[in-house]
Backbone of each chain as nested JSON, in Angstrom:
{
  "chains": [
    {"id": "A", "residues": [
      {"number": 1, "name": "MET", "atoms": {"N": [124.798, 8.195, -0.362], "CA": [124.546, 9.206, -0.944], "C": [125.771, 10.179, -1.394]}},
      {"number": 2, "name": "GLN", "atoms": {"N": [125.886, 10.723, -2.484], "CA": [126.829, 11.592, -3.209], "C": [126.555, 13.146, -2.865]}},
      {"number": 3, "name": "ASP", "atoms": {"N": [127.128, 13.676, -2.083], "CA": [127.1, 15.348, -1.937], "C": [128.468, 15.972, -1.928]}},
      {"number": 4, "name": "ALA", "atoms": {"N": [128.398, 17.009, -3.065], "CA": [129.594, 17.53, -3.502], "C": [130.976, 16.792, -3.45]}},
      {"number": 5, "name": "GLY", "atoms": {"N": [130.858, 15.486, -4.244], "CA": [131.864, 14.645, -4.717], "C": [132.068, 14.004, -3.213]}},
      {"number": 6, "name": "LYS", "atoms": {"N": [131.33, 14.079, -2.286], "CA": [131.7, 13.258, -0.785], "C": [130.566, 12.046, -0.679]}},
      {"number": 7, "name": "THR", "atoms": {"N": [131.298, 11.1, -0.059], "CA": [130.144, 10.002, 0.142], "C": [129.85, 10.259, 1.47]}},
      {"number": 8, "name": "ARG", "atoms": {"N": [128.591, 9.967, 1.909], "CA": [128.19, 10.236, 3.178], "C": [127.175, 8.912, 3.428]}},
      {"number": 9, "name": "LEU", "atoms": {"N": [127.797, 8.227, 4.613], "CA": [126.973, 6.918, 4.66], "C": [126.812, 6.806, 6.31]}},
      {"number": 10, "name": "ARG", "atoms": {"N": [125.801, 5.931, 6.545], "CA": [125.464, 5.543, 7.986], "C": [126.074, 4.086, 8.206]}},
      {"number": 11, "name": "VAL", "atoms": {"N": [127.165, 3.84, 9.088], "CA": [127.707, 2.157, 9.269], "C": [127.272, 1.935, 10.847]}},
      {"number": 12, "name": "GLU", "atoms": {"N": [127.249, 0.944, 11.097], "CA": [126.697, -0.007, 12.626], "C": [128.235, -0.187, 12.901]}},
      {"number": 13, "name": "ILE", "atoms": {"N": [129.181, 0.236, 14.021], "CA": [130.054, 0.011, 14.535], "C": [129.886, -0.381, 16.172]}},
      {"number": 14, "name": "PHE", "atoms": {"N": [130.225, -1.827, 16.43], "CA": [129.898, -2.358, 17.614], "C": [128.657, -1.785, 18.158]}},
      {"number": 15, "name": "GLY", "atoms": {"N": [127.559, -1.938, 17.139], "CA": [126.15, -1.681, 17.87], "C": [125.75, -0.077, 17.957]}},
      {"number": 16, "name": "GLN", "atoms": {"N": [126.646, 0.87, 17.58], "CA": [126.258, 2.11, 17.435], "C": [126.47, 2.693, 16.034]}},
      {"number": 17, "name": "GLN", "atoms": {"N": [125.491, 3.416, 15.912], "CA": [125.324, 4.375, 14.345], "C": [126.422, 5.157, 14.27]}},
      {"number": 18, "name": "TYR", "atoms": {"N": [127.043, 5.389, 13.284], "CA": [128.177, 6.253, 12.816], "C": [127.904, 7.102, 11.421]}},
      {"number": 19, "name": "THR", "atoms": {"N": [128.054, 8.311, 11.516], "CA": [128.172, 8.607, 10.016], "C": [129.277, 9.147, 9.349]}},
      {"number": 20, "name": "VAL", "atoms": {"N": [129.856, 8.598, 8.474], "CA": [131.046, 8.46, 7.694], "C": [130.971, 9.345, 6.512]}},
      {"number": 21, "name": "VAL", "atoms": {"N": [131.999, 10.317, 6.55], "CA": [132.219, 10.93, 5.132], "C": [133.319, 11.122, 4.752]}},
      {"number": 22, "name": "GLY", "atoms": {"N": [133.323, 11.056, 3.396], "CA": [134.767, 10.76, 2.885], "C": [134.496, 11.225, 1.649]}},
      {"number": 23, "name": "LYS", "atoms": {"N": [136.003, 11.045, 0.994], "CA": [135.783, 11.557, -0.62], "C": [136.001, 10.028, -1.612]}},
      {"number": 24, "name": "GLU", "atoms": {"N": [135.933, 9.183, -0.724], "CA": [136.275, 7.527, -1.339], "C": [134.77, 7.056, -1.495]}},
      {"number": 25, "name": "PRO", "atoms": {"N": [134.681, 5.953, -2.5], "CA": [133.381, 5.489, -2.732], "C": [132.675, 4.906, -1.369]}},
      {"number": 26, "name": "ALA", "atoms": {"N": [131.387, 4.468, -1.61], "CA": [130.972, 3.799, -0.474], "C": [131.446, 2.536, 0.037]}},
      {"number": 27, "name": "ALA", "atoms": {"N": [131.7, 2.053, -1.247], "CA": [132.285, 0.441, -1.014], "C": [133.533, 0.303, -0.191]}},
      {"number": 28, "name": "PHE", "atoms": {"N": [134.28, 1.4, -0.358], "CA": [135.372, 1.437, 0.375], "C": [135.512, 1.941, 1.675]}},
      {"number": 29, "name": "LEU", "atoms": {"N": [134.356, 3.022, 2.268], "CA": [133.957, 3.164, 3.482], "C": [133.461, 2.396, 4.156]}},
      {"number": 30, "name": "HIS", "atoms": {"N": [132.466, 1.15, 3.767], "CA": [131.932, -0.044, 4.292], "C": [133.023, -0.823, 4.477]}},
      {"number": 31, "name": "MET", "atoms": {"N": [133.963, -1.203, 3.893], "CA": [134.98, -2.027, 4.243], "C": [135.899, -1.445, 5.298]}},
      {"number": 32, "name": "VAL", "atoms": {"N": [136.35, -0.109, 5.26], "CA": [136.845, 0.226, 6.216], "C": [136.008, -0.063, 7.701]}},
      {"number": 33, "name": "ALA", "atoms": {"N": [134.851, 0.681, 7.692], "CA": [133.874, 0.535, 8.698], "C": [133.933, -1.109, 9.28]}},
      {"number": 34, "name": "GLY", "atoms": {"N": [133.776, -1.96, 8.153], "CA": [133.77, -3.368, 8.701], "C": [134.942, -3.785, 9.211]}},
      {"number": 35, "name": "HIS", "atoms": {"N": [135.973, -3.522, 8.787], "CA": [137.508, -3.782, 9.435], "C": [137.165, -3.316, 11.033]}},
      {"number": 36, "name": "VAL", "atoms": {"N": [136.644, -2.123, 11.183], "CA": [136.737, -1.728, 12.606], "C": [135.947, -2.301, 13.407]}},
      {"number": 37, "name": "ASP", "atoms": {"N": [134.62, -2.954, 13.117], "CA": [133.752, -3.411, 13.443], "C": [134.406, -4.704, 13.952]}},
      {"number": 38, "name": "ASP", "atoms": {"N": [134.704, -5.498, 12.688], "CA": [135.4, -7.375, 13.098], "C": [136.405, -7.065, 14.436]}},
      {"number": 39, "name": "THR", "atoms": {"N": [137.343, -6.02, 14.122], "CA": [138.381, -5.927, 15.213], "C": [137.851, -5.77, 16.506]}},
      {"number": 40, "name": "MET", "atoms": {"N": [137.134, -4.845, 16.471], "CA": [136.536, -4.553, 18.174], "C": [135.602, -5.631, 18.862]}},
      {"number": 41, "name": "ARG", "atoms": {"N": [135.098, -6.661, 17.746], "CA": [134.398, -7.713, 17.961], "C": [135.371, -8.978, 18.481]}},
      {"number": 42, "name": "GLN", "atoms": {"N": [136.511, -8.737, 17.517], "CA": [137.623, -9.971, 17.911], "C": [138.187, -9.545, 19.444]}},
      {"number": 43, "name": "ILE", "atoms": {"N": [138.289, -8.321, 19.38], "CA": [139.194, -8.051, 20.908], "C": [138.076, -8.228, 21.647]}},
      {"number": 44, "name": "ALA", "atoms": {"N": [136.721, -7.855, 21.714], "CA": [135.927, -8.075, 22.826], "C": [135.441, -9.644, 23.341]}},
      {"number": 45, "name": "ALA", "atoms": {"N": [135.779, -10.332, 22.218], "CA": [135.62, -11.865, 22.576], "C": [136.734, -12.488, 23.28]}},
      {"number": 46, "name": "ALA", "atoms": {"N": [137.717, -11.799, 23.124], "CA": [139.135, -12.399, 23.854], "C": [138.995, -11.494, 25.23]}},
      {"number": 47, "name": "ASN", "atoms": {"N": [138.539, -10.316, 25.402], "CA": [138.484, -9.635, 26.42], "C": [137.059, -9.229, 27.126]}},
      {"number": 48, "name": "PRO", "atoms": {"N": [136.299, -9.849, 27.453], "CA": [135.04, -9.565, 27.657], "C": [134.298, -8.332, 28.451]}},
      {"number": 49, "name": "ARG", "atoms": {"N": [135.671, -8.218, 29.303], "CA": [135.359, -7.218, 30.47], "C": [135.642, -5.719, 30.03]}},
      {"number": 50, "name": "LEU", "atoms": {"N": [136.267, -5.807, 28.989], "CA": [136.638, -4.318, 28.287], "C": [135.638, -3.379, 28.301]}},
      {"number": 51, "name": "ASP", "atoms": {"N": [135.968, -2.12, 28.485], "CA": [134.355, -1.224, 28.309], "C": [134.815, -0.714, 26.956]}},
      {"number": 52, "name": "VAL", "atoms": {"N": [133.909, -0.091, 25.878], "CA": [133.677, 0.023, 24.862], "C": [135.113, 1.167, 24.156]}},
      {"number": 53, "name": "THR", "atoms": {"N": [135.416, 2.242, 25.143], "CA": [136.363, 3.173, 25.028], "C": [137.792, 2.408, 24.603]}},
      {"number": 54, "name": "ARG", "atoms": {"N": [138.185, 1.323, 25.982], "CA": [139.095, 0.691, 25.591], "C": [139.163, -0.36, 24.431]}},
      {"number": 55, "name": "LEU", "atoms": {"N": [138.084, -0.629, 24.296], "CA": [137.84, -1.608, 22.864], "C": [138.494, -0.716, 21.543]}},
      {"number": 56, "name": "ALA", "atoms": {"N": [137.724, 0.085, 21.554], "CA": [138.32, 1.188, 20.606], "C": [139.469, 1.327, 20.495]}},
      {"number": 57, "name": "ILE", "atoms": {"N": [140.286, 1.774, 21.633], "CA": [141.576, 2.04, 21.305], "C": [142.304, 0.878, 21.322]}},
      {"number": 58, "name": "LEU", "atoms": {"N": [142.087, -0.188, 21.865], "CA": [142.942, -1.253, 21.363], "C": [142.726, -1.933, 19.846]}},
      {"number": 59, "name": "ALA", "atoms": {"N": [141.479, -1.556, 19.291], "CA": [140.949, -1.719, 17.793], "C": [142.055, -0.755, 16.898]}},
      {"number": 60, "name": "ALA", "atoms": {"N": [142.269, 0.751, 17.493], "CA": [142.935, 1.587, 16.715], "C": [144.591, 1.169, 16.688]}},
      {"number": 61, "name": "LEU", "atoms": {"N": [144.65, 0.455, 17.82], "CA": [146.256, 0.134, 17.918], "C": [146.501, -1.088, 17.217]}},
      {"number": 62, "name": "ASN", "atoms": {"N": [146.017, -2.098, 17.209], "CA": [146.03, -3.1, 16.473], "C": [145.78, -2.738, 14.626]}},
      {"number": 63, "name": "ILE", "atoms": {"N": [145.009, -1.932, 14.319], "CA": [145.028, -1.695, 12.721], "C": [146.351, -0.683, 12.693]}},
      {"number": 64, "name": "ALA", "atoms": {"N": [146.602, 0.11, 13.666], "CA": [147.682, 0.997, 13.26], "C": [148.991, 0.034, 13.079]}},
      {"number": 65, "name": "GLY", "atoms": {"N": [149.119, -0.732, 14.22], "CA": [150.112, -1.91, 13.764], "C": [150.221, -2.417, 12.434]}},
      {"number": 66, "name": "GLU", "atoms": {"N": [148.984, -3.042, 11.88], "CA": [148.671, -3.444, 10.363], "C": [149.411, -2.445, 9.593]}},
      {"number": 67, "name": "TYR", "atoms": {"N": [148.939, -1.227, 9.851], "CA": [149.402, -0.366, 8.871], "C": [150.857, -0.065, 8.739]}},
      {"number": 68, "name": "PHE", "atoms": {"N": [151.531, -0.043, 9.973], "CA": [153.168, 0.1, 9.831], "C": [153.665, -0.981, 9.399]}},
      {"number": 69, "name": "LYS", "atoms": {"N": [153.294, -2.401, 9.688], "CA": [153.974, -3.297, 8.895], "C": [153.436, -3.371, 7.454]}},
      {"number": 70, "name": "LEU", "atoms": {"N": [152.57, -3.112, 7.216], "CA": [152.36, -3.014, 5.724], "C": [153.336, -2.03, 5.119]}},
      {"number": 71, "name": "LYS", "atoms": {"N": [153.441, -1.009, 5.749], "CA": [154.189, 0.007, 5.299], "C": [155.983, -0.344, 4.946]}},
      {"number": 72, "name": "GLU", "atoms": {"N": [156.2, -1.062, 6.297], "CA": [157.789, -1.381, 5.617], "C": [157.709, -2.415, 4.745]}},
      {"number": 73, "name": "THR", "atoms": {"N": [156.821, -3.241, 4.803], "CA": [156.931, -4.535, 3.384], "C": [156.554, -3.624, 2.124]}},
      {"number": 74, "name": "TYR", "atoms": {"N": [155.831, -2.181, 2.482], "CA": [155.53, -1.567, 0.981], "C": [157.048, -1.151, 0.486]}},
      {"number": 75, "name": "GLU", "atoms": {"N": [157.718, -0.235, 1.382], "CA": [158.997, 0.386, 1.739], "C": [160.042, -0.498, 1.279]}},
      {"number": 76, "name": "ARG", "atoms": {"N": [159.994, -1.609, 1.189], "CA": [161.199, -2.695, 1.306], "C": [160.618, -2.897, -0.22]}},
      {"number": 77, "name": "LEU", "atoms": {"N": [159.462, -3.29, -0.744], "CA": [159.475, -3.561, -2.15], "C": [159.839, -2.503, -3.202]}},
      {"number": 78, "name": "LEU", "atoms": {"N": [159.488, -0.889, -2.554], "CA": [159.926, 0.078, -3.081], "C": [161.054, -0.138, -3.73]}},
      {"number": 79, "name": "ALA", "atoms": {"N": [162.111, -0.279, -2.569], "CA": [163.653, -0.127, -2.437], "C": [164.327, -1.091, -3.303]}},
      {"number": 80, "name": "GLN", "atoms": {"N": [163.601, -2.128, -3.481], "CA": [163.781, -3.338, -4.18], "C": [163.675, -3.191, -5.846]}},
      {"number": 81, "name": "GLU", "atoms": {"N": [162.413, -2.405, -5.931], "CA": [162.104, -2.01, -7.453], "C": [163.044, -1.004, -7.77]}},
      {"number": 82, "name": "ARG", "atoms": {"N": [163.674, 0.029, -7.276], "CA": [164.447, 1.029, -7.278], "C": [165.576, 0.622, -7.582]}},
      {"number": 83, "name": "ALA", "atoms": {"N": [166.348, -0.378, -6.983], "CA": [167.81, -1.211, -6.706], "C": [167.885, -1.365, -8.611]}},
      {"number": 84, "name": "PRO", "atoms": {"N": [169.585, -1.425, -8.897], "CA": [169.314, -1.766, -10.24], "C": [169.312, -3.636, -10.188]}},
      {"number": 85, "name": "VAL", "atoms": {"N": [169.127, -4.006, -11.123], "CA": [168.4, -5.43, -11.545], "C": [169.878, -6.244, -11.477]}},
      {"number": 86, "name": "ALA", "atoms": {"N": [170.589, -5.8, -12.066], "CA": [172.265, -6.536, -11.855], "C": [173.111, -5.348, -12.909]}},
      {"number": 87, "name": "SER", "atoms": {"N": [174.222, -5.539, -12.109], "CA": [175.316, -4.63, -12.893], "C": [175.811, -4.961, -14.24]}},
      {"number": 88, "name": "VAL", "atoms": {"N": [175.684, -4.504, -15.386], "CA": [176.201, -4.661, -16.426], "C": [177.644, -4.576, -16.728]}},
      {"number": 89, "name": "PRO", "atoms": {"N": [178.347, -5.295, -16.921], "CA": [179.834, -4.719, -17.164], "C": [180.011, -4.029, -18.418]}},
      {"number": 90, "name": "ARG", "atoms": {"N": [180.5, -2.476, -18.309], "CA": [180.425, -2.039, -19.83], "C": [181.93, -2.572, -20.708]}},
      {"number": 91, "name": "GLU", "atoms": {"N": [181.743, -2.797, -21.782], "CA": [182.942, -3.302, -22.786], "C": [184.001, -2.012, -23.164]}}
    ]},
    {"id": "B", "residues": [
      {"number": 1, "name": "MET", "atoms": {"N": [160.215, -3.522, 28.643], "CA": [160.672, -5.114, 29.084], "C": [160.092, -6.066, 28.286]}},
      {"number": 2, "name": "GLN", "atoms": {"N": [161.244, -6.853, 28.164], "CA": [161.094, -8.288, 27.423], "C": [160.683, -9.364, 28.241]}},
      {"number": 3, "name": "ASP", "atoms": {"N": [159.716, -10.157, 27.722], "CA": [159.215, -11.208, 28.544], "C": [158.829, -12.251, 27.465]}},
      {"number": 4, "name": "ALA", "atoms": {"N": [159.649, -13.405, 27.446], "CA": [159.253, -14.666, 26.757], "C": [159.012, -13.979, 25.408]}},
      {"number": 5, "name": "GLY", "atoms": {"N": [160.024, -13.184, 25.049], "CA": [160.047, -12.85, 23.447], "C": [159.061, -11.962, 23.391]}},
      {"number": 6, "name": "LYS", "atoms": {"N": [158.134, -11.506, 24.576], "CA": [157.22, -10.333, 23.939], "C": [157.621, -8.892, 24.718]}},
      {"number": 7, "name": "THR", "atoms": {"N": [157.265, -8.064, 23.846], "CA": [157.673, -6.449, 24.52], "C": [156.459, -6.286, 25.091]}},
      {"number": 8, "name": "ARG", "atoms": {"N": [156.633, -5.641, 26.371], "CA": [155.182, -5.215, 27.347], "C": [155.587, -3.711, 27.59]}},
      {"number": 9, "name": "LEU", "atoms": {"N": [154.939, -2.86, 27.38], "CA": [155.244, -1.527, 27.716], "C": [154.063, -0.694, 28.086]}},
      {"number": 10, "name": "ARG", "atoms": {"N": [154.126, 0.57, 28.889], "CA": [152.947, 1.294, 29.458], "C": [153.165, 2.418, 28.222]}},
      {"number": 11, "name": "VAL", "atoms": {"N": [151.957, 2.59, 27.965], "CA": [151.832, 3.919, 26.584], "C": [150.756, 5.009, 27.221]}},
      {"number": 12, "name": "GLU", "atoms": {"N": [150.683, 6.292, 26.764], "CA": [149.639, 7.325, 27.442], "C": [149.04, 7.168, 25.794]}},
      {"number": 13, "name": "ILE", "atoms": {"N": [147.652, 7.149, 25.699], "CA": [146.986, 7.201, 24.685], "C": [145.873, 8.613, 25.347]}},
      {"number": 14, "name": "PHE", "atoms": {"N": [145.691, 9.47, 24.748], "CA": [144.836, 10.399, 24.984], "C": [144.418, 10.55, 26.535]}},
      {"number": 15, "name": "GLY", "atoms": {"N": [145.631, 11.014, 27.247], "CA": [146.116, 11.139, 28.73], "C": [145.74, 9.729, 29.774]}},
      {"number": 16, "name": "GLN", "atoms": {"N": [145.451, 8.549, 28.428], "CA": [144.818, 7.626, 29.49], "C": [146.149, 6.334, 29.738]}},
      {"number": 17, "name": "GLN", "atoms": {"N": [146.596, 5.482, 30.431], "CA": [147.437, 4.576, 30.383], "C": [147.378, 3.534, 30.106]}},
      {"number": 18, "name": "TYR", "atoms": {"N": [147.729, 2.865, 29.044], "CA": [147.908, 1.179, 28.281], "C": [148.702, 0.211, 28.309]}},
      {"number": 19, "name": "THR", "atoms": {"N": [148.585, -0.823, 28.727], "CA": [149.748, -1.628, 28.676], "C": [149.527, -2.438, 27.178]}},
      {"number": 20, "name": "VAL", "atoms": {"N": [150.469, -2.179, 26.295], "CA": [150.605, -2.688, 25.158], "C": [151.719, -3.928, 25.166]}},
      {"number": 21, "name": "VAL", "atoms": {"N": [151.215, -4.925, 24.805], "CA": [152.11, -6.274, 24.612], "C": [152.061, -6.589, 23.072]}},
      {"number": 22, "name": "GLY", "atoms": {"N": [153.189, -7.056, 22.688], "CA": [153.427, -7.383, 21.784], "C": [154.462, -8.121, 20.965]}},
      {"number": 23, "name": "LYS", "atoms": {"N": [154.695, -8.721, 19.802], "CA": [156.062, -9.683, 19.418], "C": [157.11, -8.269, 18.956]}},
      {"number": 24, "name": "GLU", "atoms": {"N": [156.536, -7.696, 18.815], "CA": [157.404, -6.211, 17.812], "C": [158.373, -5.37, 19.085]}},
      {"number": 25, "name": "PRO", "atoms": {"N": [159.191, -5.07, 18.308], "CA": [160.16, -4.183, 19.576], "C": [159.743, -2.987, 19.982]}},
      {"number": 26, "name": "ALA", "atoms": {"N": [159.977, -2.471, 21.116], "CA": [159.328, -1.374, 21.942], "C": [159.279, -0.349, 20.867]}},
      {"number": 27, "name": "ALA", "atoms": {"N": [159.961, 0.023, 19.943], "CA": [160.229, 1.242, 19.144], "C": [159.043, 1.202, 18.284]}},
      {"number": 28, "name": "PHE", "atoms": {"N": [158.775, -0.034, 17.802], "CA": [157.602, -0.112, 16.896], "C": [156.408, 0.21, 17.612]}},
      {"number": 29, "name": "LEU", "atoms": {"N": [156.007, -0.546, 18.958], "CA": [154.956, -0.537, 19.424], "C": [154.622, 1.107, 20.013]}},
      {"number": 30, "name": "HIS", "atoms": {"N": [155.82, 2.018, 20.357], "CA": [155.721, 3.493, 20.586], "C": [155.255, 4.138, 19.412]}},
      {"number": 31, "name": "MET", "atoms": {"N": [155.988, 3.663, 18.472], "CA": [155.201, 4.264, 16.951], "C": [153.979, 4.184, 16.793]}},
      {"number": 32, "name": "VAL", "atoms": {"N": [153.582, 2.891, 16.945], "CA": [151.808, 2.639, 16.729], "C": [150.885, 3.448, 17.966]}},
      {"number": 33, "name": "ALA", "atoms": {"N": [151.402, 3.502, 19.083], "CA": [150.804, 4.119, 19.964], "C": [150.889, 5.497, 19.822]}},
      {"number": 34, "name": "GLY", "atoms": {"N": [152.139, 5.953, 19.712], "CA": [151.978, 7.666, 19.162], "C": [151.023, 8.246, 17.929]}},
      {"number": 35, "name": "HIS", "atoms": {"N": [150.952, 6.984, 16.798], "CA": [149.862, 7.456, 15.84], "C": [148.686, 7.485, 16.263]}},
      {"number": 36, "name": "VAL", "atoms": {"N": [148.189, 6.393, 17.249], "CA": [147.072, 6.241, 17.664], "C": [146.494, 7.423, 18.618]}},
      {"number": 37, "name": "ASP", "atoms": {"N": [147.72, 8.118, 19.243], "CA": [147.293, 9.393, 20.206], "C": [147.217, 10.742, 19.247]}},
      {"number": 38, "name": "ASP", "atoms": {"N": [148.136, 10.389, 18.35], "CA": [148.083, 11.829, 17.396], "C": [146.948, 12.041, 16.613]}},
      {"number": 39, "name": "THR", "atoms": {"N": [146.445, 10.707, 16.074], "CA": [145.112, 10.648, 15.311], "C": [143.917, 10.98, 16.366]}},
      {"number": 40, "name": "MET", "atoms": {"N": [144.052, 10.573, 17.591], "CA": [142.652, 11.027, 18.448], "C": [142.737, 12.669, 18.573]}},
      {"number": 41, "name": "ARG", "atoms": {"N": [143.971, 13.011, 18.748], "CA": [144.326, 14.504, 19.416], "C": [143.814, 15.505, 18.048]}},
      {"number": 42, "name": "GLN", "atoms": {"N": [144.066, 14.95, 17.073], "CA": [143.398, 15.509, 15.579], "C": [142.112, 15.953, 15.386]}},
      {"number": 43, "name": "ILE", "atoms": {"N": [141.754, 14.306, 15.922], "CA": [140.091, 14.655, 15.598], "C": [139.516, 15.278, 16.956]}},
      {"number": 44, "name": "ALA", "atoms": {"N": [139.821, 15.442, 17.779], "CA": [139.686, 15.902, 18.851], "C": [139.495, 17.185, 18.449]}},
      {"number": 45, "name": "ALA", "atoms": {"N": [140.991, 18.15, 18.178], "CA": [140.95, 19.432, 17.797], "C": [139.562, 19.98, 16.881]}},
      {"number": 46, "name": "ALA", "atoms": {"N": [139.481, 19.179, 15.943], "CA": [138.497, 19.573, 15.253], "C": [137.27, 19.335, 15.644]}},
      {"number": 47, "name": "ASN", "atoms": {"N": [136.683, 18.612, 16.55], "CA": [135.685, 18.202, 16.876], "C": [135.623, 18.093, 18.574]}},
      {"number": 48, "name": "PRO", "atoms": {"N": [135.558, 19.475, 18.86], "CA": [135.858, 19.277, 20.301], "C": [134.865, 18.889, 21.442]}},
      {"number": 49, "name": "ARG", "atoms": {"N": [133.49, 18.175, 20.718], "CA": [132.141, 17.998, 21.611], "C": [132.589, 16.403, 21.742]}},
      {"number": 50, "name": "LEU", "atoms": {"N": [133.197, 15.858, 20.988], "CA": [132.96, 14.305, 20.657], "C": [133.514, 13.67, 21.993]}},
      {"number": 51, "name": "ASP", "atoms": {"N": [133.067, 12.336, 22.8], "CA": [133.552, 11.704, 23.751], "C": [134.374, 10.853, 23.396]}},
      {"number": 52, "name": "VAL", "atoms": {"N": [135.42, 10.521, 24.378], "CA": [136.505, 9.709, 23.933], "C": [136.038, 8.277, 22.957]}},
      {"number": 53, "name": "THR", "atoms": {"N": [135.094, 7.81, 23.51], "CA": [134.854, 6.293, 22.794], "C": [134.505, 6.656, 20.991]}},
      {"number": 54, "name": "ARG", "atoms": {"N": [133.321, 7.857, 20.795], "CA": [133.503, 8.158, 19.217], "C": [134.887, 8.751, 18.762]}},
      {"number": 55, "name": "LEU", "atoms": {"N": [135.427, 9.18, 19.497], "CA": [136.982, 9.855, 19.454], "C": [137.993, 8.449, 18.632]}},
      {"number": 56, "name": "ALA", "atoms": {"N": [137.711, 7.499, 19.722], "CA": [138.668, 6.487, 19.639], "C": [138.186, 5.744, 18.515]}},
      {"number": 57, "name": "ILE", "atoms": {"N": [136.657, 5.617, 18.143], "CA": [136.21, 4.925, 16.688], "C": [136.613, 5.516, 15.622]}},
      {"number": 58, "name": "LEU", "atoms": {"N": [136.488, 6.971, 15.598], "CA": [137.038, 7.603, 14.599], "C": [138.288, 7.793, 14.409]}},
      {"number": 59, "name": "ALA", "atoms": {"N": [139.225, 7.357, 14.954], "CA": [140.706, 7.348, 15.201], "C": [141.102, 5.97, 14.367]}},
      {"number": 60, "name": "ALA", "atoms": {"N": [139.986, 4.951, 15.04], "CA": [140.306, 3.495, 14.154], "C": [139.521, 3.635, 12.595]}},
      {"number": 61, "name": "LEU", "atoms": {"N": [138.877, 4.223, 12.161], "CA": [138.301, 4.582, 11.406], "C": [139.563, 5.113, 10.457]}},
      {"number": 62, "name": "ASN", "atoms": {"N": [139.794, 6.09, 10.547], "CA": [140.663, 6.943, 9.917], "C": [141.909, 6.18, 9.671]}},
      {"number": 63, "name": "ILE", "atoms": {"N": [142.653, 5.425, 10.378], "CA": [143.748, 4.524, 10.508], "C": [143.392, 3.098, 9.665]}},
      {"number": 64, "name": "ALA", "atoms": {"N": [142.212, 2.706, 9.898], "CA": [141.855, 1.847, 8.807], "C": [141.771, 2.09, 7.594]}},
      {"number": 65, "name": "GLY", "atoms": {"N": [141.465, 3.404, 7.237], "CA": [141.201, 3.972, 5.671], "C": [142.679, 4.01, 5.174]}},
      {"number": 66, "name": "GLU", "atoms": {"N": [143.373, 4.794, 5.969], "CA": [144.917, 4.693, 5.591], "C": [145.628, 3.35, 5.396]}},
      {"number": 67, "name": "TYR", "atoms": {"N": [145.205, 2.159, 5.788], "CA": [145.71, 1.118, 5.884], "C": [145.22, 0.366, 4.414]}},
      {"number": 68, "name": "PHE", "atoms": {"N": [144.025, 0.456, 4.141], "CA": [143.366, 0.186, 2.988], "C": [143.835, 0.821, 1.828]}},
      {"number": 69, "name": "LYS", "atoms": {"N": [144.022, 2.26, 2.027], "CA": [144.761, 2.899, 0.78], "C": [146.144, 2.454, 0.438]}},
      {"number": 70, "name": "LEU", "atoms": {"N": [146.833, 2.12, 1.458], "CA": [148.284, 1.649, 1.7], "C": [148.243, 0.24, 0.677]}},
      {"number": 71, "name": "LYS", "atoms": {"N": [146.997, -0.536, 1.089], "CA": [147.267, -2.093, 0.779], "C": [147.047, -1.79, -0.92]}},
      {"number": 72, "name": "GLU", "atoms": {"N": [146.087, -1.054, -1.372], "CA": [145.919, -0.852, -2.847], "C": [147.155, -0.545, -3.311]}},
      {"number": 73, "name": "THR", "atoms": {"N": [147.671, 0.705, -3.02], "CA": [149.072, 1.005, -3.683], "C": [150.053, -0.115, -3.583]}},
      {"number": 74, "name": "TYR", "atoms": {"N": [150.112, -0.55, -2.242], "CA": [151.23, -1.86, -2.373], "C": [150.401, -3.109, -3.104]}},
      {"number": 75, "name": "GLU", "atoms": {"N": [149.554, -3.353, -3.356], "CA": [149.179, -4.546, -4.667], "C": [149.416, -4.036, -5.997]}},
      {"number": 76, "name": "ARG", "atoms": {"N": [149.108, -2.774, -6.29], "CA": [149.456, -2.335, -7.266], "C": [150.645, -2.14, -7.818]}},
      {"number": 77, "name": "LEU", "atoms": {"N": [151.626, -2.177, -6.864], "CA": [153.151, -1.936, -7.125], "C": [153.767, -3.533, -7.229]}},
      {"number": 78, "name": "LEU", "atoms": {"N": [152.855, -4.211, -6.375], "CA": [153.322, -5.76, -6.715], "C": [153.061, -6.389, -7.929]}},
      {"number": 79, "name": "ALA", "atoms": {"N": [151.957, -5.99, -8.36], "CA": [150.964, -6.618, -9.708], "C": [152.166, -5.911, -10.676]}},
      {"number": 80, "name": "GLN", "atoms": {"N": [152.785, -4.97, -10.815], "CA": [153.453, -4.164, -11.499], "C": [154.812, -5.244, -11.568]}},
      {"number": 81, "name": "GLU", "atoms": {"N": [155.369, -5.244, -10.71], "CA": [156.487, -5.778, -10.307], "C": [156.133, -7.447, -10.907]}},
      {"number": 82, "name": "ARG", "atoms": {"N": [155.128, -8.264, -10.833], "CA": [154.996, -9.346, -11.307], "C": [154.757, -9.521, -12.844]}},
      {"number": 83, "name": "ALA", "atoms": {"N": [154.47, -8.188, -13.499], "CA": [154.369, -8.028, -14.962], "C": [155.441, -8.462, -15.629]}},
      {"number": 84, "name": "PRO", "atoms": {"N": [155.434, -9.268, -17.18], "CA": [156.775, -8.987, -17.688], "C": [157.228, -7.82, -18.104]}},
      {"number": 85, "name": "VAL", "atoms": {"N": [158.807, -7.24, -18.012], "CA": [159.068, -6.021, -18.24], "C": [158.818, -5.47, -19.699]}},
      {"number": 86, "name": "ALA", "atoms": {"N": [158.928, -6.44, -20.785], "CA": [158.925, -6.559, -22.038], "C": [158.399, -7.665, -22.788]}},
      {"number": 87, "name": "SER", "atoms": {"N": [157.623, -7.648, -23.901], "CA": [157.61, -9.001, -24.473], "C": [158.59, -9.153, -25.615]}},
      {"number": 88, "name": "VAL", "atoms": {"N": [159.451, -10.29, -25.414], "CA": [160.533, -10.701, -26.469], "C": [159.979, -11.362, -27.422]}},
      {"number": 89, "name": "PRO", "atoms": {"N": [159.957, -10.938, -29.009], "CA": [159.512, -11.831, -29.834], "C": [160.736, -12.95, -30.049]}},
      {"number": 90, "name": "ARG", "atoms": {"N": [159.867, -14.021, -30.157], "CA": [160.462, -15.406, -30.581], "C": [161.202, -15.499, -32.05]}},
      {"number": 91, "name": "GLU", "atoms": {"N": [162.41, -16.145, -31.994], "CA": [162.641, -15.902, -33.772], "C": [162.393, -17.431, -34.04]}}
    ]}
  ]
}
């Protein structure tokens, strides 16, 4: 549903319904919600005794770890991009 | 603490103690935990009635959103990097 330039949609995360609101397209918000749901299910499968709050916090930690690793990779590429390709001696 | 190449440390997220284990250095794990804690506190300040589980899930959604946006930016830069700088006509 589009409302004043915002996307509002219902998603299911770990069996609970959430309303997600964002400026991004619905496909993006579905991808984001799907990733959180997948991450929580993977952690739950490996740690069946964890309660939902701890699962959600561990999922947030995992995803934040992915974010900072990607940020390092991105910043390395950016630095490389800005560095001169080769030094050309002037005549 | 280092243990068999793994870092294990206690972090506090939204007033709760968690043990975080990872191959990454302690500074990286502290940065990750700090980002989850900050994100939860920002969401809680704007939505004081949310319970901790919903806060943690919303934090995970926000961080996953940041991750996918950065991924798009990174992939655009990578595609640009791989594209030929200029087409040189052959003689």
